[in-house]
N, C-alpha and C positions, 0 to 999 in steps of 0.2 A: 753400635758396639756390640759386639757377639755377648748375648746373655752368660753369665757364668753360673756356677751350681749353685743352687737354693740357699746353701748352707753358706756360701762366702757374699749371696747378696743379702741375706738378712744379718752379717756379723758386723758387728759397730767396735769402735776402739775403745779404750778404756777413758772412764770420766777421770780419771786421775792422772793419766798420763796428758789429756787435753790442758787440765790444769796447772801440770808440771811445764809445759810449752810454755805458758801466759808469763809465770815465776820466771823461767831462764830467761824473757826477753827484757821482762824489767831489769833483770840481775846487766844482762846485755848493754843496757841502757846506761848503769850505772847508778840505780837506785839501791839503798841499803834494804835488802829483804831479809826478814827472818822466816826461811821455809821449814814449817812444821810439819810437812804433807806427808812426805817420801817415809815410808818404813825402811829403811836401810841406815846404814850406818857411815859418819864420818870416821875412814881409818884414821886420821890425826888425831880423834876423843880415843874413837875404841878400834885399835889396832886389831889383827888377828892376832893369839898367841905366837909369841917366839918361836917357839919349841913349835908349832905347825910350821910356821914359815920355815924356818932350817930344817925342819925333815923334806917337807916337799919339795925344798930348793935341793938335797941330798939326792932327792931321786931323780931329778933333772939330767945332775950329775954325772949318775948311775946308767944315763940314759933309757932310761922306764918310758920310753915316747912312741913305742909301738900298741897296737890295739889292745883294750881291756876286754876281760873277760865282758859278754854281754848283761849279766845280771852283776857285775860287779866282782872284781879280783877277790879270791876266797881268803886272802887276810884282813881284807875291809870288812868282809860279811861276818868273820869270828869276832872282828875286835867289835864291832855294833853291836853283834847278841852279846857278848860280854857287858858292854857298856851299857846296853838298856837293862840288861839283867841287874848289876850291880847298882845303877841310879832309880829304877823304877820298879824293880822287881817282877818285870816281862821274860817269860821265859821263851825265846824264839830262837829256831835252831838256822845256823847259815844259810842252810837252802829254801829257809820260809823268808829271806830277806833279800830283797831287789833294790840295787844300787841303780843312780842316773843324776843326770846333769840337774839338778836341783828337784826340789819339790812337785814344780810343777808339772813337767812330764810324769811322772807318778800319779797324781791326780788325773788328769789326762786319758794314762793309761787305764786306769782304773774306772772311769767314766765309760771307755770303749769297750772295755773287757766286762763290765756287769750289766751295761744297758742296750737292749734293743731299742731302735727307734718308735718311737710313740710311747713306749715306757715313760711312768711317772718318776721324776727325782724332787724330792719334798729336803728344803733345807729353808733356816732361819734369814729372815734380813733384821736388821745389817749383816751381811756375811760378802765375803772377798771370792769375788771371780765364780760362783757357781752358775752362776746367769748363762755365761759365756760356755763352761763346758757341758754346759746342757744344751745349748743351741747348736754347739757343734757336734755332739752326739744324737743330735736328733729328739732329745728328750723331752717330754713336755715338764712342767713345771708346777709344785706347789708351794709357795712362797706364806712363810708363817711368821706374821708381823710380830716382833716380840716385843717385850715392854723393858722400860727401865728399871722396873720395882723388880723384875726379874733378873734383873743384871744382865738385859738384852739377851739371857739366854733362854732359847725355845722348852717347853714345858712337854711332859707326858700328854698331859690335858688338851693340848694347842692339836699334837700331832695325832693322837688316837683318833678324831672322825677322818681321817685320811689312810691310817695304815693299810688297810685292804686292798687300795689302789695305788700302793707306795712300790716300788721296786728296789729305790736306792734311797737312804737318807744320809746327808752330807753334813755333819756337824764338823766344831770347830773347838776348842777349849786348849789352852787359854784362844781368848776369840779375837783375833783380827775382823772388824777395826777397832772395837771395845775396851781389849786388856782386860775382860773380866774369864773368869769359869765358872764352869758347872760347881755348884755342890754337889755332894755324895746322893742326898736323896734325889735331887735334878736329873741327874744319870742316872741312877738306878732304878728309876721309875722309866725313864727311856729304855734302858737294857730290857727290862721285864716288860713293855711293850711288844718290843721286836721278836723278844721270844717267845710270848703267847703268840706274837701273830705267826711266825714260823711254824709251831705246833699245830695252827689250826691249817693250815696250807699242805703239811704234810710231805711226804717226800717227793709226790708227782706233781707238786707246782714248785714254780720258782718262789725260792724266799725273798725276802724285803733283807736288804744287805744295809750294812753301815759303815761309812766311809766317815774316820775319825782322825780328823786333821790336828795333831796335838804336836806341830813343829816349834812351841814356844814352852814347851811342858818344863823345862830346864829354869825358866824366869817367871818364879812364882814368888810373891814377896810377904814378908809379914804373917798376918794371920790366914792367909788365904792356901788352899791347897791343892793342886793338882789330882784328878783321878782319870784313869781309864776305863773303857769301858769291859774291858777282857779282864783285868783285874777284879774289879765290881763284881761282873758275873761272867764264870769262867764258859758257860752255858751258850753266850753268844760269840766265843773264838770261832767257829765255822762260819760267820757269816761278816767275818770283820775286818776292814782293810787300815793299817793305822798308818799315817803319814808324817813323816820325821825328817830330821835333817840337819847339818852343819851349819847353815846358815844364820840362822838367829841367835842363837844361846853362844856362838862364839863369835861372833861379829864377822861371819863370812861370806857373805852374800853374794859377793864375786866368785866365789871358789865356785859356785855352782856345784854342788854337792849333797843331794838326797837319800833318803831311803824308805822303804815302806815294807812292812810284814804283814802278814798274812796267811791264813791256807794255803799250803803248797802249790796245788793244785791252782790257783787262782793266781798267785804270783807269776808262775811257770808262765800262763798265759801272757801277763801282763810283759814279761821278759822277752816272749816272742815278740809282741807289738813292737817295743820300745826298740828291739834289735833291727826289727826292718827300718826303722824312724833313725836309729843311729843317736839317739839320747843318752847315751852314756859319759861318764864324768872323766874327766882327763884323767889319764892312768899316774902320773906324778902326784895329782892331787889327791886321788885313793891312794896309793901306795904313803905318800906324807901320813895322811889321816889316820891310816892302820897303825902306822907306828906311834903317832901322836896319843890316841886314844887309850895304849897299853897304859901310859903314864900317867895310873890314879891319882897320884898327889899333886901334879900338875895341871892336871883337866880341873880338878875339885877346886885349886888356887883360883884359878882362872875362873870356872864359874862364877865362886863368891866374891871375887873383883869386879866380872862385868854387872852382877846382879846388886850389887853396894851402887855403881855408879848409876845404873838404871833409875834405881828406887830415889836415889838423890834427887834426881832431876823431875822424873814423876811427882815427888813431894813437893818439890819448888815450883811448878807449874800447880797441883793443885791448891798449896796454898796459897798462890797467887791470885785464882780466881773465887776461892774464900773470900780473899779482902776486897777485891771488885763485888763479890753479893752482897759482904756486911755494909760496902758505899751505897748500896741502895741500885747498884747496875744489874740489870738483869740477863744476870749470868751463875751458873754454877757446874760444878763437876763432880764425877763419881768419885768414891776415894780408888787410888793404884791400888790394884789386886796383881797384874801380871805382864809381860811383854813389854814392848817400849812403847804401851797406847795410853792417851788418858781421853776417858769420853769429856766430852766438854759441852755445855749448853749454853746459847747465845740464843734469848727467845727475842728479836727485835721485832715480832709483828707488828709491835704496835706500835713502833716508831718510824721515824723517815730521817732519811738524811740530809744533810744541810741541802742540798738540791731537790729536795721535798719527793724524792722515792722512798715508798713501802718495803720494808725491807722483811717483805713475807714470803721469801724462800730461803734455802740454803746457799743458791748461788749468787743472789744479790748480797747476801749477810759475807760470804767467802768475798765477794768483789771487793764490796767496799772497805772492809778489813784490811784488805791488801793494797787499795789504792789510799787511805787515808794511814793506816798505822804500819805498812809493811811486813805485817806477819799475816802469813797463809796456813790456815788449817783444811780439813778434807771436811765436807758438808756430808751427811750419813746419805743423801740422795744418788750418792756416789758407789755406795754398797747395798743399794736396793730399796730405801725407802723413799718417801713421795719427798716433793721437791720442798714442800712445807714445811719439813722435819726441821726441829732446831737444835738436832744433835749432830756434833763434829768430832773428827780425831784429830789428835794434836799426835806428834811423833818427837819422841827426845833422841833419838840417835843421833842428830848431828846438832845438838843445843850444849852450848857450854854453861855452867851453872853463873859463869860471871855475865852473860847476858840475862839473866831474868829480868834485872831492875829495869833496863831499857826495854825489853819486851812490854812488860807490864807498864810503865809509864807510857810507852806509844799507845795499847789499848787503852787504857783511861782518856788519854784526851781525845782518841776516836768515837768512843764512848759519851763523853761528855759533850760532844756536839750534836747528838742523836735528839730529835724534839718528840715529845709523844704527840701521836696522833689527836688530833680535834673531832 
Protein backbone atom coordinates (compact mmCIF):
# COMPACT_ATOMS: atom_id res chain seq x y z
CA UNK A 1 0.00 0.00 0.00
CA UNK A 2 1.30 3.42 -0.89
CA UNK A 3 2.52 5.35 2.14
CA UNK A 4 0.34 8.24 3.23
CA UNK A 5 1.53 11.52 4.71
CA UNK A 6 3.35 11.34 8.02
CA UNK A 7 0.51 13.30 9.58
CA UNK A 8 -2.22 10.91 8.45
CA UNK A 9 -0.12 7.85 9.27
CA UNK A 10 0.13 9.03 12.86
CA UNK A 11 -3.46 10.24 13.20
CA UNK A 12 -5.66 8.10 15.45
CA UNK A 13 -9.36 8.21 16.14
CA UNK A 14 -11.16 9.53 19.19
CA UNK A 15 -11.32 7.12 22.11
CA UNK A 16 -14.74 8.55 22.97
CA UNK A 17 -16.10 7.60 19.54
CA UNK A 18 -14.69 4.09 19.99
CA UNK A 19 -16.60 3.77 23.25
CA UNK A 20 -19.70 5.16 21.57
CA UNK A 21 -19.66 2.43 18.90
CA UNK A 22 -19.63 -0.26 21.57
CA UNK A 23 -22.53 1.39 23.38
CA UNK A 24 -24.53 1.67 20.14
CA UNK A 25 -23.98 -2.02 19.46
CA UNK A 26 -25.36 -2.99 22.87
CA UNK A 27 -28.40 -0.79 22.27
CA UNK A 28 -28.93 -2.41 18.86
CA UNK A 29 -28.86 -5.78 20.60
CA UNK A 30 -31.70 -4.68 22.83
CA UNK A 31 -29.82 -3.94 26.05
CA UNK A 32 -30.98 -1.15 28.35
CA UNK A 33 -28.08 1.32 28.40
CA UNK A 34 -27.80 4.65 30.18
CA UNK A 35 -25.34 6.42 27.92
CA UNK A 36 -23.82 9.22 30.01
CA UNK A 37 -20.73 9.55 27.81
CA UNK A 38 -21.74 11.99 25.11
CA UNK A 39 -21.24 15.74 25.44
CA UNK A 40 -24.48 16.41 23.64
CA UNK A 41 -28.16 17.01 24.33
CA UNK A 42 -31.21 14.86 23.76
CA UNK A 43 -33.46 17.25 21.79
CA UNK A 44 -36.56 15.73 23.37
CA UNK A 45 -35.28 16.86 26.77
CA UNK A 46 -33.27 19.92 25.75
CA UNK A 47 -34.78 21.36 22.55
CA UNK A 48 -33.25 24.43 20.99
CA UNK A 49 -35.11 27.68 21.72
CA UNK A 50 -38.45 27.78 19.92
CA UNK A 51 -37.79 31.33 18.73
CA UNK A 52 -34.45 30.29 17.27
CA UNK A 53 -36.07 27.38 15.44
CA UNK A 54 -38.70 29.72 14.00
CA UNK A 55 -36.11 32.27 12.89
CA UNK A 56 -34.06 29.60 11.10
CA UNK A 57 -37.18 28.19 9.43
CA UNK A 58 -38.13 31.68 8.25
CA UNK A 59 -34.66 32.13 6.75
CA UNK A 60 -35.22 28.98 4.68
CA UNK A 61 -38.63 30.28 3.62
CA UNK A 62 -36.92 33.52 2.58
CA UNK A 63 -34.55 31.43 0.42
CA UNK A 64 -31.41 32.51 2.24
CA UNK A 65 -29.62 29.46 0.88
CA UNK A 66 -26.70 30.91 -1.07
CA UNK A 67 -23.11 31.24 0.15
CA UNK A 68 -22.64 33.33 3.29
CA UNK A 69 -19.68 35.68 3.78
CA UNK A 70 -16.57 33.64 4.54
CA UNK A 71 -16.17 35.22 7.98
CA UNK A 72 -19.90 35.10 8.79
CA UNK A 73 -22.73 37.34 7.70
CA UNK A 74 -22.32 40.90 9.06
CA UNK A 75 -25.65 40.79 10.90
CA UNK A 76 -24.57 37.75 12.91
CA UNK A 77 -21.14 39.13 13.75
CA UNK A 78 -22.78 42.33 14.96
CA UNK A 79 -25.28 40.34 17.03
CA UNK A 80 -22.48 38.26 18.56
CA UNK A 81 -20.54 41.43 19.33
CA UNK A 82 -23.54 42.85 21.20
CA UNK A 83 -24.26 39.53 22.94
CA UNK A 84 -20.77 38.99 24.37
CA UNK A 85 -20.60 42.62 25.50
CA UNK A 86 -23.99 42.46 27.21
CA UNK A 87 -23.47 39.08 28.87
CA UNK A 88 -19.72 39.03 29.39
CA UNK A 89 -18.50 42.61 29.22
CA UNK A 90 -16.18 41.83 26.29
CA UNK A 91 -15.84 44.58 23.71
CA UNK A 92 -15.05 43.07 20.30
CA UNK A 93 -16.01 44.73 17.03
CA UNK A 94 -17.79 42.67 14.37
CA UNK A 95 -14.55 42.64 12.34
CA UNK A 96 -12.79 40.96 15.27
CA UNK A 97 -15.24 38.03 15.09
CA UNK A 98 -15.02 34.95 12.87
CA UNK A 99 -17.98 32.60 12.36
CA UNK A 100 -17.65 28.97 11.30
CA UNK A 101 -19.44 25.63 11.32
CA UNK A 102 -18.98 25.03 15.03
CA UNK A 103 -16.07 25.67 17.36
CA UNK A 104 -13.87 22.87 16.05
CA UNK A 105 -12.88 24.54 12.75
CA UNK A 106 -11.99 27.68 14.71
CA UNK A 107 -9.67 25.79 17.04
CA UNK A 108 -8.19 23.99 14.04
CA UNK A 109 -7.67 27.33 12.27
CA UNK A 110 -6.07 28.89 15.35
CA UNK A 111 -3.54 26.07 15.59
CA UNK A 112 -2.58 26.33 11.92
CA UNK A 113 -2.48 30.13 12.02
CA UNK A 114 -0.36 30.47 15.16
CA UNK A 115 1.88 27.38 15.15
CA UNK A 116 4.76 26.35 12.90
CA UNK A 117 5.78 22.72 12.65
CA UNK A 118 7.99 21.73 15.55
CA UNK A 119 6.89 24.58 17.83
CA UNK A 120 5.43 23.69 21.20
CA UNK A 121 1.85 23.74 22.39
CA UNK A 122 1.21 23.54 26.12
CA UNK A 123 -2.10 22.28 27.45
CA UNK A 124 -3.43 20.60 30.57
CA UNK A 125 -4.67 17.04 30.87
CA UNK A 126 -7.39 16.06 31.14
CA UNK A 127 -8.55 18.17 28.22
CA UNK A 128 -10.41 17.73 24.98
CA UNK A 129 -8.77 17.15 21.58
CA UNK A 130 -5.66 19.34 21.96
CA UNK A 131 -3.50 16.29 21.30
CA UNK A 132 -5.18 15.74 17.93
CA UNK A 133 -4.96 19.39 16.87
CA UNK A 134 -1.28 19.47 17.86
CA UNK A 135 -0.60 16.39 15.78
CA UNK A 136 -2.35 17.83 12.72
CA UNK A 137 -0.41 21.09 13.07
CA UNK A 138 2.89 19.23 13.45
CA UNK A 139 3.47 20.75 16.88
CA UNK A 140 5.32 19.26 19.80
CA UNK A 141 3.32 19.06 23.00
CA UNK A 142 3.88 19.89 26.64
CA UNK A 143 1.28 18.19 28.80
CA UNK A 144 0.52 19.58 32.26
CA UNK A 145 -1.10 16.91 34.43
CA UNK A 146 -3.55 18.65 36.70
CA UNK A 147 -4.82 17.76 40.15
CA UNK A 148 -8.32 17.32 41.61
CA UNK A 149 -7.13 19.61 44.41
CA UNK A 150 -7.05 22.40 41.77
CA UNK A 151 -10.32 21.23 40.19
CA UNK A 152 -8.19 19.83 37.37
CA UNK A 153 -7.21 23.35 36.25
CA UNK A 154 -3.54 24.07 35.48
CA UNK A 155 -1.63 26.54 37.64
CA UNK A 156 0.91 29.20 36.76
CA UNK A 157 3.47 27.32 38.85
CA UNK A 158 3.03 24.26 36.63
CA UNK A 159 3.30 26.28 33.43
CA UNK A 160 6.20 28.53 34.44
CA UNK A 161 9.06 26.01 33.84
CA UNK A 162 8.00 25.65 30.20
CA UNK A 163 6.89 29.17 29.32
CA UNK A 164 10.09 30.19 27.50
CA UNK A 165 9.85 27.26 25.06
CA UNK A 166 6.10 27.52 24.41
CA UNK A 167 4.39 29.15 21.44
CA UNK A 168 0.76 28.40 22.26
CA UNK A 169 -1.04 27.72 25.53
CA UNK A 170 -4.45 26.08 25.01
CA UNK A 171 -6.86 26.42 27.93
CA UNK A 172 -10.56 25.76 28.45
CA UNK A 173 -12.87 27.11 31.16
CA UNK A 174 -15.44 25.86 31.99
CA UNK A 175 -13.47 22.72 31.28
CA UNK A 176 -14.44 19.76 29.16
CA UNK A 177 -14.30 17.05 30.57
CA UNK A 178 -14.52 18.10 34.22
CA UNK A 179 -17.19 20.80 34.36
CA UNK A 180 -14.90 22.90 36.56
CA UNK A 181 -13.74 26.51 36.23
CA UNK A 182 -10.67 28.66 36.84
CA UNK A 183 -10.71 30.77 39.96
CA UNK A 184 -9.92 34.42 39.45
CA UNK A 185 -6.50 34.01 41.05
CA UNK A 186 -5.61 30.92 39.01
CA UNK A 187 -6.34 32.65 35.71
CA UNK A 188 -4.82 35.99 36.70
CA UNK A 189 -1.53 34.29 37.58
CA UNK A 190 -1.41 32.49 34.23
CA UNK A 191 -2.19 35.73 32.38
CA UNK A 192 0.56 37.54 34.29
CA UNK A 193 2.98 34.78 33.33
CA UNK A 194 2.15 35.12 29.63
CA UNK A 195 2.33 38.92 29.72
CA UNK A 196 5.73 38.85 31.44
CA UNK A 197 7.09 36.31 28.97
CA UNK A 198 5.97 38.38 25.99
CA UNK A 199 7.58 41.47 27.51
CA UNK A 200 10.80 39.46 27.84
CA UNK A 201 10.62 38.31 24.22
CA UNK A 202 10.05 41.81 22.86
CA UNK A 203 8.92 42.76 19.38
CA UNK A 204 11.58 40.78 17.49
CA UNK A 205 10.55 37.37 18.82
CA UNK A 206 7.37 35.42 18.24
CA UNK A 207 5.07 35.79 21.25
CA UNK A 208 3.41 33.08 23.28
CA UNK A 209 -0.26 33.00 22.36
CA UNK A 210 -3.26 31.98 24.44
CA UNK A 211 -6.13 29.98 22.94
CA UNK A 212 -9.00 30.20 25.42
CA UNK A 213 -12.00 27.96 24.81
CA UNK A 214 -14.97 29.31 26.76
CA UNK A 215 -17.84 27.75 24.87
CA UNK A 216 -19.52 26.70 28.15
CA UNK A 217 -19.23 30.13 29.80
CA UNK A 218 -22.98 30.74 29.96
CA UNK A 219 -23.47 27.46 31.85
CA UNK A 220 -22.01 28.26 35.29
CA UNK A 221 -23.88 27.43 38.48
CA UNK A 222 -24.38 28.53 42.06
CA UNK A 223 -21.24 30.02 43.64
CA UNK A 224 -18.99 29.26 40.68
CA UNK A 225 -17.97 32.19 38.44
CA UNK A 226 -16.61 32.41 34.95
CA UNK A 227 -13.55 34.56 34.29
CA UNK A 228 -11.97 35.31 30.93
CA UNK A 229 -8.34 36.41 30.42
CA UNK A 230 -9.04 39.62 28.50
CA UNK A 231 -11.36 41.04 31.17
CA UNK A 232 -8.90 40.17 33.93
CA UNK A 233 -5.80 41.42 32.11
CA UNK A 234 -6.50 43.68 29.10
CA UNK A 235 -2.77 43.63 28.26
CA UNK A 236 -3.13 40.01 27.13
CA UNK A 237 -5.67 40.87 24.42
CA UNK A 238 -3.15 41.11 21.51
CA UNK A 239 -2.09 37.49 22.14
CA UNK A 240 -5.47 35.88 22.89
CA UNK A 241 -8.04 34.07 20.74
CA UNK A 242 -11.32 33.21 22.46
CA UNK A 243 -13.48 30.32 21.23
CA UNK A 244 -17.24 30.43 21.68
CA UNK A 245 -20.46 29.52 19.94
CA UNK A 246 -24.10 28.53 19.96
CA UNK A 247 -23.71 24.80 20.53
CA UNK A 248 -23.66 24.31 24.28
CA UNK A 249 -25.54 27.11 26.01
CA UNK A 250 -28.42 26.84 23.53
CA UNK A 251 -28.44 23.02 23.20
CA UNK A 252 -27.74 23.54 19.50
CA UNK A 253 -24.84 21.17 18.83
CA UNK A 254 -26.25 19.97 15.50
CA UNK A 255 -26.71 23.48 14.12
CA UNK A 256 -22.91 23.77 13.85
CA UNK A 257 -22.40 27.44 14.61
CA UNK A 258 -19.32 28.73 16.40
CA UNK A 259 -17.49 32.01 16.66
CA UNK A 260 -14.02 33.16 17.66
CA UNK A 261 -12.92 36.64 18.65
CA UNK A 262 -9.48 38.15 18.94
CA UNK A 263 -6.97 40.50 17.28
CA UNK A 264 -8.21 41.51 13.83
CA UNK A 265 -4.99 40.47 12.06
CA UNK A 266 -5.12 36.94 13.49
CA UNK A 267 -8.85 36.63 12.87
CA UNK A 268 -8.26 37.69 9.24
CA UNK A 269 -5.68 34.94 8.68
CA UNK A 270 -7.97 32.37 10.31
CA UNK A 271 -10.72 33.55 7.97
CA UNK A 272 -8.52 33.03 4.91
CA UNK A 273 -7.66 29.52 6.02
CA UNK A 274 -11.27 28.51 6.69
CA UNK A 275 -12.41 30.10 3.43
CA UNK A 276 -10.19 27.63 1.58
CA UNK A 277 -11.67 24.78 3.63
CA UNK A 278 -15.25 26.02 3.17
CA UNK A 279 -15.99 25.71 6.88
CA UNK A 280 -18.74 28.30 7.07
CA UNK A 281 -21.99 27.67 8.86
CA UNK A 282 -25.17 27.48 6.79
CA UNK A 283 -26.65 30.84 5.95
CA UNK A 284 -30.15 30.11 7.34
CA UNK A 285 -28.64 29.17 10.71
CA UNK A 286 -26.53 32.31 10.71
CA UNK A 287 -29.44 34.52 9.73
CA UNK A 288 -31.82 32.95 12.21
CA UNK A 289 -29.29 33.19 15.03
CA UNK A 290 -28.54 36.84 14.31
CA UNK A 291 -32.24 37.67 14.72
CA UNK A 292 -32.62 35.47 17.78
CA UNK A 293 -29.67 36.93 19.71
CA UNK A 294 -31.15 40.43 19.42
CA UNK A 295 -34.14 39.40 21.56
CA UNK A 296 -32.49 39.87 24.94
CA UNK A 297 -35.40 38.84 27.14
CA UNK A 298 -36.04 35.63 25.21
CA UNK A 299 -32.34 34.75 25.25
CA UNK A 300 -32.03 35.36 28.99
CA UNK A 301 -35.15 33.32 29.75
CA UNK A 302 -33.81 30.38 27.78
CA UNK A 303 -30.40 30.50 29.46
CA UNK A 304 -32.04 30.62 32.87
CA UNK A 305 -34.20 27.62 32.01
CA UNK A 306 -31.45 25.41 30.58
CA UNK A 307 -29.17 26.16 33.53
CA UNK A 308 -31.91 25.12 35.95
CA UNK A 309 -32.49 21.87 34.06
CA UNK A 310 -28.78 21.03 33.88
CA UNK A 311 -27.94 21.83 37.49
CA UNK A 312 -30.86 19.71 38.74
CA UNK A 313 -29.42 16.74 36.89
CA UNK A 314 -25.86 17.45 37.99
CA UNK A 315 -27.01 17.74 41.61
CA UNK A 316 -28.98 14.50 41.31
CA UNK A 317 -25.93 12.57 40.15
CA UNK A 318 -23.61 14.26 42.63
CA UNK A 319 -25.91 13.41 45.53
CA UNK A 320 -26.29 9.84 44.26
CA UNK A 321 -22.54 9.28 44.30
CA UNK A 322 -22.28 10.85 47.75
CA UNK A 323 -24.87 8.38 49.00
CA UNK A 324 -22.91 5.48 47.53
CA UNK A 325 -19.77 6.88 49.18
CA UNK A 326 -21.54 7.04 52.55
CA UNK A 327 -22.46 3.38 52.15
CA UNK A 328 -18.76 2.57 51.89
CA UNK A 329 -18.34 2.18 48.16
CA UNK A 330 -15.06 3.54 46.70
CA UNK A 331 -16.64 6.38 44.73
CA UNK A 332 -16.79 10.17 44.92
CA UNK A 333 -17.59 13.23 42.77
CA UNK A 334 -16.54 16.86 42.53
CA UNK A 335 -19.26 19.39 43.35
CA UNK A 336 -20.89 20.61 40.11
CA UNK A 337 -19.65 23.96 38.88
CA UNK A 338 -20.41 24.37 35.18
CA UNK A 339 -21.18 22.88 31.75
CA UNK A 340 -23.04 19.56 31.55
CA UNK A 341 -20.36 17.39 33.13
CA UNK A 342 -19.81 15.80 36.52
CA UNK A 343 -16.36 14.55 37.48
CA UNK A 344 -16.74 11.12 39.09
CA UNK A 345 -14.15 9.10 40.99
CA UNK A 346 -14.35 5.31 40.74
CA UNK A 347 -11.35 3.99 42.65
CA UNK A 348 -11.76 0.26 42.02
CA UNK A 349 -8.10 -0.69 41.60
CA UNK A 350 -8.14 -2.73 44.83
CA UNK A 351 -11.14 -4.75 43.71
CA UNK A 352 -11.85 -7.62 41.36
CA UNK A 353 -14.92 -8.29 39.30
CA UNK A 354 -16.95 -11.49 39.83
CA UNK A 355 -14.85 -13.21 37.15
CA UNK A 356 -11.63 -12.29 38.98
CA UNK A 357 -10.44 -9.39 36.80
CA UNK A 358 -8.57 -6.65 38.66
CA UNK A 359 -10.21 -3.31 37.84
CA UNK A 360 -6.99 -1.32 37.73
CA UNK A 361 -7.56 0.77 34.58
CA UNK A 362 -10.22 3.20 33.48
CA UNK A 363 -11.06 1.02 30.52
CA UNK A 364 -11.66 -2.02 32.73
CA UNK A 365 -13.86 0.00 35.07
CA UNK A 366 -15.81 1.40 32.12
CA UNK A 367 -16.28 -2.07 30.66
CA UNK A 368 -17.33 -3.63 33.95
CA UNK A 369 -19.93 -0.97 34.69
CA UNK A 370 -21.26 -1.06 31.12
CA UNK A 371 -21.60 -4.85 31.11
CA UNK A 372 -22.92 -5.25 34.66
CA UNK A 373 -25.07 -2.16 35.14
CA UNK A 374 -25.72 -0.74 31.68
CA UNK A 375 -24.29 2.62 32.80
CA UNK A 376 -21.61 4.20 30.58
CA UNK A 377 -19.16 6.93 31.67
CA UNK A 378 -16.01 8.18 29.93
CA UNK A 379 -12.69 7.33 31.65
CA UNK A 380 -10.26 10.25 31.81
CA UNK A 381 -7.63 8.32 29.85
CA UNK A 382 -9.71 9.40 26.84
CA UNK A 383 -8.72 12.97 27.77
CA UNK A 384 -4.99 12.41 28.14
CA UNK A 385 -4.50 10.97 31.62
CA UNK A 386 -2.88 7.59 32.30
CA UNK A 387 -5.04 4.49 31.87
CA UNK A 388 -4.76 3.95 35.62
CA UNK A 389 -6.66 7.19 36.33
CA UNK A 390 -9.67 6.67 38.60
CA UNK A 391 -11.56 9.71 37.24
CA UNK A 392 -14.46 9.67 34.77
CA UNK A 393 -16.72 12.14 32.95
CA UNK A 394 -20.47 11.91 33.34
CA UNK A 395 -22.59 13.97 30.94
CA UNK A 396 -26.19 14.88 31.82
CA UNK A 397 -27.37 16.18 28.45
CA UNK A 398 -29.30 12.99 27.70
CA UNK A 399 -30.49 12.21 31.25
CA UNK A 400 -34.03 12.37 32.57
CA UNK A 401 -34.47 13.15 36.27
CA UNK A 402 -36.76 10.13 36.53
CA UNK A 403 -33.88 7.81 35.58
CA UNK A 404 -31.76 8.56 38.64
CA UNK A 405 -33.19 5.91 40.93
CA UNK A 406 -32.73 3.10 38.41
CA UNK A 407 -29.21 4.25 37.47
CA UNK A 408 -28.00 4.24 41.06
CA UNK A 409 -29.74 0.96 41.87
CA UNK A 410 -27.89 -0.59 38.95
CA UNK A 411 -24.57 0.95 40.00
CA UNK A 412 -24.96 -0.23 43.59
CA UNK A 413 -25.73 -3.77 42.51
CA UNK A 414 -22.65 -3.77 40.27
CA UNK A 415 -20.42 -2.33 42.99
CA UNK A 416 -21.75 -4.76 45.60
CA UNK A 417 -20.52 -7.70 43.48
CA UNK A 418 -16.88 -6.55 43.66
CA UNK A 419 -14.42 -8.35 45.91
CA UNK A 420 -11.49 -6.79 47.70
CA UNK A 421 -8.16 -8.07 46.45
CA UNK A 422 -6.59 -10.52 48.87
